[in-house]
C-alpha positions as CSV (number, residue, x, y, z in Angstrom):
1,M,-2.5,-47.0,193.6
2,A,-4.8,-45.1,196.0
3,Q,-3.2,-41.7,194.8
4,L,-3.8,-42.7,191.0
5,S,-7.4,-44.0,191.9
6,Q,-8.1,-40.8,193.5
7,M,-7.5,-38.6,190.6
8,A,-9.7,-40.3,188.6
9,E,-12.5,-38.3,191.1
10,P,-14.1,-35.4,188.5
11,A,-13.6,-32.1,190.7
12,G,-17.3,-30.9,191.5
13,A,-20.3,-32.6,192.3
14,P,-20.8,-35.8,190.3
15,M,-21.8,-35.4,186.6
16,P,-25.1,-35.9,185.6
17,K,-26.2,-39.4,184.2
18,G,-27.4,-40.2,180.5
19,F,-26.1,-38.8,177.6
20,R,-24.9,-35.5,177.1
21,S,-25.4,-33.6,173.5
22,A,-22.3,-31.7,172.9
23,E,-24.0,-28.2,172.4
24,I,-23.9,-28.7,176.4
25,G,-20.8,-28.4,177.1
26,W,-19.1,-26.6,174.0
27,P,-20.0,-23.1,174.1
28,R,-18.4,-22.7,170.6
29,L,-19.2,-26.1,168.8
30,D,-19.6,-23.7,165.8
31,L,-15.9,-24.1,165.9
32,V,-15.7,-27.8,165.4
33,P,-16.0,-28.8,161.6
34,H,-19.3,-31.2,161.0
35,P,-20.4,-33.3,157.7
36,P,-21.3,-31.2,155.1
37,R,-24.9,-32.4,154.0
38,R,-26.3,-32.0,157.4
39,V,-29.7,-32.5,157.5
40,P,-32.1,-30.3,160.1
41,L,-34.0,-32.0,162.4
42,I,-32.2,-35.8,161.4
43,G,-28.2,-35.0,161.1
44,D,-25.1,-36.2,159.4
45,V,-27.3,-39.5,158.3
46,L,-26.4,-39.6,154.5
47,G,-24.3,-42.1,153.8
48,A,-23.8,-44.0,157.2
49,N,-24.0,-47.2,157.9
50,V,-25.6,-48.0,160.9
51,R,-23.4,-51.4,161.4
52,T,-20.1,-49.9,160.6
53,P,-20.5,-46.5,163.0
54,V,-16.9,-46.4,163.9
55,Q,-15.7,-46.7,160.0
56,D,-17.9,-44.1,159.0
57,S,-16.4,-42.6,161.7
58,M,-13.2,-42.4,160.5
59,R,-14.0,-41.5,156.9
60,I,-15.3,-38.3,157.8
61,G,-12.1,-37.6,160.1
62,R,-10.1,-38.2,157.6
63,A,-12.0,-35.3,155.8
64,L,-12.6,-33.2,158.4
65,G,-9.2,-33.2,160.6
66,P,-8.1,-33.7,164.1
67,I,-11.2,-32.8,165.7
68,F,-15.2,-33.0,164.3
69,R,-18.6,-33.5,165.2
70,R,-21.1,-36.1,164.1
71,K,-24.9,-35.7,164.9
72,A,-28.0,-38.0,164.6
73,F,-31.4,-37.4,165.7
74,G,-30.7,-35.1,168.1
75,K,-27.5,-36.6,169.7
76,E,-24.0,-34.9,168.8
77,I,-20.8,-36.3,169.7
78,V,-17.3,-34.4,169.3
79,F,-14.9,-36.7,167.9
80,V,-10.6,-36.4,168.4
81,W,-8.1,-37.8,167.0
82,G,-5.2,-35.5,166.3
83,A,-2.3,-36.3,168.3
84,E,-1.7,-33.3,170.1
85,L,-5.0,-32.9,171.0
86,T,-5.2,-36.5,172.7
87,A,-2.2,-36.1,174.1
88,E,-4.4,-33.0,176.4
89,L,-7.4,-35.3,176.9
90,A,-5.1,-37.5,178.2
91,D,-4.0,-35.1,180.8
92,E,-5.6,-36.6,184.5
93,S,-5.2,-33.3,186.1
94,R,-7.9,-32.0,183.8
95,F,-9.6,-35.0,182.2
96,A,-11.2,-37.9,183.6
97,K,-12.9,-40.8,181.9
98,H,-16.5,-40.5,180.7
99,V,-18.6,-43.5,180.0
100,G,-19.7,-42.6,177.0
101,L,-23.0,-44.0,175.0
102,G,-22.0,-47.5,174.1
103,V,-19.9,-48.2,177.8
104,A,-23.3,-46.6,179.4
105,N,-25.8,-48.8,177.3
106,L,-23.8,-52.0,179.1
107,R,-24.8,-50.9,182.5
108,P,-27.9,-52.5,182.7
109,L,-25.6,-56.1,182.3
110,A,-22.4,-54.7,183.9
111,G,-23.5,-51.9,186.5
112,D,-20.9,-50.2,188.7
113,G,-18.4,-52.7,187.2
114,L,-14.7,-51.7,186.8
115,F,-15.4,-51.2,183.0
116,T,-18.8,-49.0,183.1
117,A,-18.5,-47.5,186.3
118,Y,-18.9,-43.7,187.0
119,N,-16.2,-41.8,188.1
120,H,-17.7,-40.9,191.4
121,E,-19.0,-44.3,192.3
122,P,-17.3,-45.7,195.4
123,N,-17.7,-49.5,194.0
124,W,-14.9,-48.7,191.4
125,Q,-12.1,-47.6,193.8
126,L,-13.0,-49.9,195.9
127,A,-12.8,-53.0,193.1
128,H,-9.8,-51.6,191.8
129,D,-8.2,-51.6,194.8
130,V,-8.8,-55.5,195.9
131,L,-8.3,-56.9,191.9
132,A,-4.8,-54.8,191.0
133,P,-2.4,-57.5,192.9
134,G,-4.2,-60.5,190.9
135,F,-2.8,-59.0,187.7
136,S,1.0,-58.6,189.4
137,R,3.6,-60.0,188.1
138,D,3.7,-63.2,190.5
139,A,-0.3,-63.5,189.7
140,M,0.4,-63.4,186.1
141,A,3.5,-66.3,186.1
142,G,0.8,-68.3,188.3
143,Y,-1.6,-68.0,185.8
144,H,0.5,-69.2,182.8
145,P,0.2,-72.8,183.1
146,L,-3.7,-72.6,182.4
147,M,-2.8,-70.3,179.5
148,L,-0.4,-73.2,178.2
149,D,-3.0,-75.7,178.8
150,V,-6.0,-73.7,177.0
151,A,-3.4,-73.1,174.1
152,R,-3.2,-76.7,173.7
153,Q,-6.6,-77.5,172.9
154,L,-6.4,-74.8,170.6
155,T,-3.6,-76.4,169.1
156,S,-5.1,-80.1,168.5
157,R,-7.7,-79.3,167.5
158,W,-5.9,-76.8,164.8
159,D,-3.4,-80.0,164.4
160,E,-7.0,-82.1,163.4
161,R,-8.1,-79.4,160.8
162,E,-4.8,-79.0,159.0
163,A,-4.4,-83.0,159.0
164,A,-7.6,-82.9,157.3
165,G,-6.5,-80.0,154.3
166,R,-9.7,-77.9,156.2
167,S,-9.1,-74.2,156.8
168,V,-9.7,-72.9,160.5
169,D,-12.3,-70.1,161.8
170,V,-9.9,-67.2,162.9
171,P,-12.4,-65.1,165.1
172,G,-14.1,-68.5,165.9
173,D,-11.5,-69.9,167.3
174,M,-9.8,-66.9,169.0
175,T,-13.0,-66.2,171.0
176,K,-13.0,-69.6,172.4
177,L,-9.6,-69.7,173.4
178,T,-9.5,-66.2,175.2
179,L,-13.1,-67.1,177.0
180,E,-11.6,-70.1,178.2
181,T,-8.3,-68.9,179.5
182,I,-9.8,-65.7,181.6
183,S,-12.6,-68.1,182.7
184,R,-10.4,-70.8,183.9
185,T,-7.3,-68.2,185.1
186,G,-9.8,-65.6,186.7
187,F,-12.6,-68.3,188.0
188,G,-11.6,-71.9,187.9
189,H,-14.6,-72.5,185.1
190,D,-14.6,-74.6,182.6
191,F,-16.8,-73.5,179.4
192,G,-16.0,-76.5,177.2
193,S,-15.5,-74.4,174.2
194,F,-13.4,-76.7,172.2
195,E,-15.7,-79.6,173.0
196,R,-18.3,-77.6,171.3
197,S,-18.9,-77.2,167.3
198,R,-20.5,-73.9,168.0
199,P,-20.0,-70.9,170.2
200,H,-20.9,-71.6,173.4
201,P,-24.2,-69.9,174.8
202,F,-22.6,-67.6,176.7
203,V,-20.0,-65.9,173.8
204,T,-23.9,-66.2,171.6
205,A,-25.3,-64.0,175.0
206,M,-22.4,-61.7,174.8
207,V,-22.7,-61.0,171.4
208,G,-26.2,-60.2,171.6
209,T,-25.5,-57.8,174.4
210,L,-22.9,-55.9,172.7
211,S,-24.9,-55.7,169.0
212,Y,-27.9,-54.6,170.9
213,A,-25.8,-51.7,173.1
214,Q,-23.8,-50.7,169.3
215,R,-27.8,-50.5,167.5
216,R,-28.7,-48.3,170.7
217,N,-26.0,-45.6,169.6
218,V,-27.4,-45.2,166.1
219,V,-31.5,-45.9,166.8
220,P,-33.4,-42.4,167.6
221,P,-34.8,-42.6,171.5
222,T,-38.2,-41.8,170.1
223,I,-38.8,-45.0,167.8
224,A,-36.3,-47.3,169.7
225,P,-39.1,-49.1,171.4
226,L,-40.8,-49.8,168.1
227,V,-37.8,-50.8,166.3
228,L,-36.2,-52.6,168.9
229,R,-39.1,-54.4,170.4
230,G,-37.9,-57.8,169.5
231,A,-34.0,-57.0,169.8
232,T,-34.6,-55.4,173.2
233,R,-36.8,-58.7,174.4
234,R,-33.4,-60.9,173.2
235,N,-31.2,-58.7,174.9
236,T,-33.4,-59.1,178.1
237,A,-33.1,-63.1,177.5
238,D,-29.4,-62.6,176.8
239,M,-28.8,-61.0,180.3
240,A,-30.9,-63.1,182.3
241,Y,-28.7,-66.1,181.2
242,L,-25.3,-64.3,181.5
243,N,-26.7,-63.8,185.1
244,R,-27.4,-66.8,185.6
245,T,-24.1,-68.5,184.0
246,V,-22.3,-65.8,186.5
247,D,-24.7,-66.7,189.7
248,D,-23.9,-70.5,189.1
249,V,-20.0,-69.5,188.7
250,V,-20.0,-67.6,192.1
251,A,-22.2,-70.3,193.7
252,A,-20.0,-73.0,193.3
253,R,-16.8,-71.6,194.3
254,R,-19.3,-70.3,197.4
255,A,-19.9,-74.0,198.2
256,A,-16.4,-75.0,198.5
257,P,-14.5,-72.3,200.4
258,G,-10.7,-73.0,200.5
259,Q,-10.8,-74.7,197.3
260,G,-9.7,-71.5,195.0
261,T,-6.4,-70.8,194.4
262,G,-6.2,-67.3,194.8
263,D,-7.8,-66.5,191.8
264,L,-9.6,-63.1,191.0
265,L,-13.0,-65.1,192.0
266,D,-10.8,-65.4,195.1
267,R,-10.0,-61.9,195.6
268,M,-13.8,-61.0,195.4
269,L,-15.2,-63.2,197.4
270,E,-12.4,-63.1,200.5
271,V,-10.4,-60.0,200.4
272,A,-11.1,-56.7,202.2
273,H,-9.8,-53.4,201.3
274,P,-6.5,-53.0,202.7
275,E,-7.2,-49.9,203.9
276,T,-10.8,-49.6,204.7
277,G,-11.7,-53.0,205.2
278,E,-14.6,-52.9,202.8
279,R,-15.4,-55.9,201.2
280,L,-17.5,-56.2,197.5
281,S,-21.1,-56.6,197.7
282,A,-23.1,-59.8,196.1
283,E,-24.3,-57.7,193.6
284,N,-20.7,-55.9,192.7
285,I,-19.5,-59.2,192.6
286,R,-21.7,-60.7,189.6
287,R,-20.8,-57.3,187.9
288,Q,-17.2,-57.8,187.8
289,V,-17.0,-61.2,186.9
290,I,-19.1,-60.5,184.2
291,T,-17.3,-57.5,183.0
292,F,-13.9,-59.4,183.3
293,L,-15.8,-62.5,181.7
294,V,-16.5,-60.0,178.7
295,A,-13.9,-57.8,178.2
296,G,-11.4,-60.1,179.4
297,H,-11.6,-62.4,176.4
298,E,-13.7,-60.3,173.3
299,T,-10.8,-57.5,173.1
300,T,-8.1,-60.5,173.0
301,S,-9.7,-62.4,170.7
302,G,-10.4,-59.8,168.4
303,A,-6.2,-58.6,168.9
304,L,-5.1,-62.5,168.4
305,S,-7.1,-62.5,165.3
306,F,-6.2,-59.4,163.7
307,A,-2.4,-60.1,164.3
308,L,-3.0,-63.9,162.5
309,H,-4.5,-62.1,159.4
310,Y,-1.4,-59.3,158.6
311,L,1.2,-62.2,159.6
312,S,-0.7,-64.3,156.7
313,R,-0.4,-61.8,154.4
314,S,3.2,-60.5,155.0
315,P,5.6,-63.2,154.3
316,D,8.5,-61.7,155.8
317,V,7.2,-60.5,159.0
318,L,6.1,-64.4,159.2
319,A,9.3,-65.6,158.9
320,R,11.4,-63.2,160.6
321,A,8.4,-64.1,163.8
322,Q,9.2,-67.6,163.6
323,A,12.7,-67.1,163.6
324,E,12.6,-65.3,167.2
325,V,10.4,-68.0,168.1
326,D,12.7,-70.7,167.5
327,E,15.6,-69.0,168.6
328,I,14.0,-67.4,172.0
329,W,12.5,-70.7,173.0
330,G,14.8,-73.6,171.2
331,D,13.6,-76.8,171.6
332,V,11.4,-76.6,174.7
333,A,8.5,-78.4,174.9
334,E,6.6,-75.2,176.1
335,P,8.0,-71.9,177.4
336,A,8.0,-70.7,180.8
337,Y,6.4,-67.7,181.9
338,E,10.2,-65.8,181.5
339,Q,10.8,-66.8,177.8
340,V,7.5,-65.4,176.8
341,A,8.4,-61.9,177.1
342,K,11.4,-62.0,175.5
343,L,9.7,-62.4,172.2
344,R,10.4,-58.2,171.1
345,Y,9.9,-58.7,168.0
346,L,6.4,-60.9,168.0
347,R,4.9,-58.2,171.1
348,C,6.2,-55.6,168.0
349,V,3.9,-57.8,165.6
350,L,0.9,-57.8,168.2
351,D,1.2,-53.7,168.7
352,E,1.7,-53.2,165.3
353,S,-2.0,-55.0,164.5
354,L,-3.5,-53.1,167.4
355,R,-2.4,-49.8,166.2
356,L,-4.4,-50.6,163.0
357,W,-6.6,-52.3,164.3
358,P,-7.3,-51.5,168.0
359,T,-10.2,-53.9,169.2
360,A,-11.4,-51.3,171.6
361,P,-11.6,-48.2,169.2
362,G,-12.0,-45.2,171.1
363,F,-12.1,-44.0,174.6
364,S,-14.4,-40.7,175.8
365,R,-12.8,-38.1,178.4
366,Q,-14.5,-35.3,180.4
367,A,-13.1,-32.2,181.2
368,R,-12.9,-32.0,185.6
369,Q,-13.5,-28.5,185.2
370,D,-13.9,-25.4,182.9
371,T,-10.6,-25.4,180.2
372,T,-10.0,-25.0,176.6
373,L,-8.8,-27.9,174.2
374,G,-6.1,-26.7,171.6
375,G,-6.1,-23.2,172.7
376,T,-9.5,-23.0,170.6
377,H,-12.0,-25.0,172.1
378,P,-13.8,-23.9,175.5
379,M,-15.1,-26.9,177.0
380,R,-17.7,-26.8,179.8
381,E,-16.4,-28.6,183.1
382,G,-18.3,-32.1,181.8
383,A,-18.3,-31.6,178.2
384,W,-16.5,-34.0,176.6
385,A,-15.1,-36.3,173.7
386,L,-14.9,-39.5,172.1
387,V,-11.4,-40.2,171.2
388,L,-10.8,-42.5,168.3
389,A,-8.0,-44.9,168.9
390,T,-8.2,-45.8,165.2
391,L,-7.6,-42.7,163.7
392,L,-5.9,-41.7,166.3
393,H,-2.9,-44.6,165.3
394,R,-3.0,-43.0,162.2
395,D,-2.2,-39.8,162.4
396,P,0.7,-38.5,159.8
397,E,1.9,-36.6,162.7
398,A,2.7,-39.4,164.8
399,W,3.1,-42.4,162.3
400,G,4.6,-41.0,159.4
401,E,3.6,-40.6,155.4
402,H,2.1,-44.3,154.9
403,P,0.3,-45.1,158.5
404,E,-1.8,-47.4,156.6
405,T,1.2,-49.8,156.2
406,F,1.4,-52.8,158.4
407,D,5.2,-52.4,159.9
408,P,6.1,-53.7,163.0
409,D,9.3,-51.9,163.1
410,R,7.4,-48.6,164.3
411,F,7.3,-50.5,167.8
412,A,11.4,-50.9,167.5
413,P,12.4,-49.1,170.9
414,S,14.2,-46.3,169.0
415,A,11.1,-45.9,166.9
416,V,9.2,-45.6,170.2
417,R,11.2,-43.1,172.1
418,A,11.2,-40.9,168.5
419,R,7.0,-40.5,168.7
420,P,5.1,-38.2,170.8
421,A,3.8,-39.3,173.9
422,H,-0.1,-40.8,174.1
423,V,0.1,-41.7,170.3
424,F,-0.7,-45.3,171.0
425,K,-3.7,-46.2,173.3
426,P,-5.5,-49.3,172.3
427,F,-6.4,-49.5,176.1
428,G,-7.1,-46.8,176.9
429,T,-5.9,-44.4,179.1
430,G,-5.0,-42.9,183.1
431,A,-6.6,-44.0,185.9
432,R,-9.5,-46.0,184.4
433,A,-7.3,-47.6,181.5
434,C,-7.5,-51.7,181.4
435,I,-6.5,-53.0,184.3
436,G,-6.1,-56.5,182.3
437,R,-3.4,-55.1,180.0
438,Q,-0.3,-57.2,180.9
439,F,-2.4,-59.9,181.2
440,A,-3.8,-60.0,177.7
441,L,-0.8,-58.8,176.1
442,H,0.9,-62.0,178.2
443,E,-1.5,-64.1,176.7
444,A,-1.9,-63.0,173.1
445,T,2.0,-63.4,172.8
446,L,2.2,-66.4,174.0
447,V,-0.5,-68.1,171.8
448,L,1.2,-66.3,168.9
449,G,4.6,-67.5,170.0
450,L,2.9,-71.2,170.0
451,L,1.2,-71.0,167.3
452,L,3.9,-69.8,164.9
453,R,6.3,-72.1,165.9
454,R,3.8,-74.7,165.0
455,Y,2.7,-73.7,161.8
456,D,3.3,-72.0,158.3
457,L,0.0,-69.3,157.7
458,H,-1.8,-69.1,154.1
459,P,-4.1,-66.8,153.6
460,D,-7.4,-67.5,151.5
461,P,-6.4,-65.7,148.2
462,G,-10.1,-64.0,147.7
463,Y,-10.4,-62.2,151.0
464,R,-10.0,-58.8,152.0
465,L,-10.3,-57.8,155.7
466,R,-14.0,-56.8,156.7
467,V,-14.7,-55.6,160.1
468,A,-17.2,-56.2,162.1
469,E,-18.4,-53.9,164.7
470,R,-20.1,-54.9,168.3
471,L,-18.5,-51.9,170.0
472,T,-15.1,-54.0,169.6
473,L,-13.9,-54.3,166.5
474,M,-13.0,-57.8,164.8
475,P,-12.4,-58.9,161.5
476,D,-15.0,-60.8,159.9
477,G,-15.1,-64.4,157.9
478,L,-11.3,-64.9,158.5
479,T,-10.0,-68.0,157.9
480,L,-6.7,-69.6,157.3
481,R,-4.8,-72.9,155.9
482,L,-2.2,-74.2,158.0
483,G,1.2,-76.0,157.2
484,R,2.6,-77.8,159.6
485,R,6.3,-76.4,159.9
486,A,9.3,-78.9,159.9
């Protein structure tokens, strides 16, 4: 683990902080295509929608090819989505994580937390090594009963809606579920989400900070203080609320030493680095808790919501997944930890949903030293590119002639073996990939299995998938009608 962590450190001196426009690091930027109607001084803004920058980039990328660039108000970004180029960027000997524009906008809140830390910041290494055992198989098995308990709250709510003939708010309820799951398993805290008719204020504040970070990506810096004056005040209040909430959770645990269950918060407070003896500071603990509470529920709720959307629209897939759950789990009241991983087809459903709409839609990579990408594009040390996972996952060279089609059999073992490496990246790549990946996959597979065993899913005939962007992706306005299975 220490060797993997060391690979995250770029060669040479730390890269300068702040946004670095593409012309700084790409000496032959002229070789990278851009949209045809570029406006002097303003850039590629014609036809752009500030609310959907990812989907705009997907449209542009389809037209321009596997590497392209976009510029707005002096900020130019190189995007990559081709399978071969992405494989190069995933090479840890040549490239490392780059804290991209949207992620950097979260640093006032999350600082040097695991997700937002720069590669050279020592707290990333320290926190990674201290917390990684919290996602071991034994730790995951310990979380399983709490995941079941939260899932019971969800099914109780859905039973009431089904009995009343009312639809369920899928993204809203998945957000409640995943917030309660990470808060209770990781930090022993119950937000009481299912007892509320409206989202918990923590969720409202979190959505506010993510949306603000997204808006800062697309508003010119010169006018941001004026245009975002009100939004900045709200963001300051949102961050203060998130900080206060986390401080209260940590203080409650400190006031009851020895009362924890060995969860993530216990590890943060009590465990020293196995080699150096260092411990996380109080400030960094706050940042790590915020990181896990936000990242640990926002992306998983989106993954569950997209999966339920596609299941409801694919009767054959739904029936096959239900049959698998019935066969593997049988008549047991609740599945044991080991039974979740046996739902192999349902896991294919989840992976296929993450392929089409990875809730973390991209990740950035920077060159460790001067290099050339694809044998054509020279990059200076520190030059970076944003891998657009939503298009990488639709590259016909990797996924065939109909990459927009929902087909879970793409993730059958034989199909996976036949594909190139590095074409499926919903959790990022390399040493800085998502530390909670197995946690999220176990939680999502468990919840989907429980729901499919209990309900038939009926879509709203008039609904067409709309994707909301707030750094992460989420279906917008998705509701389903339920039917209890016999």
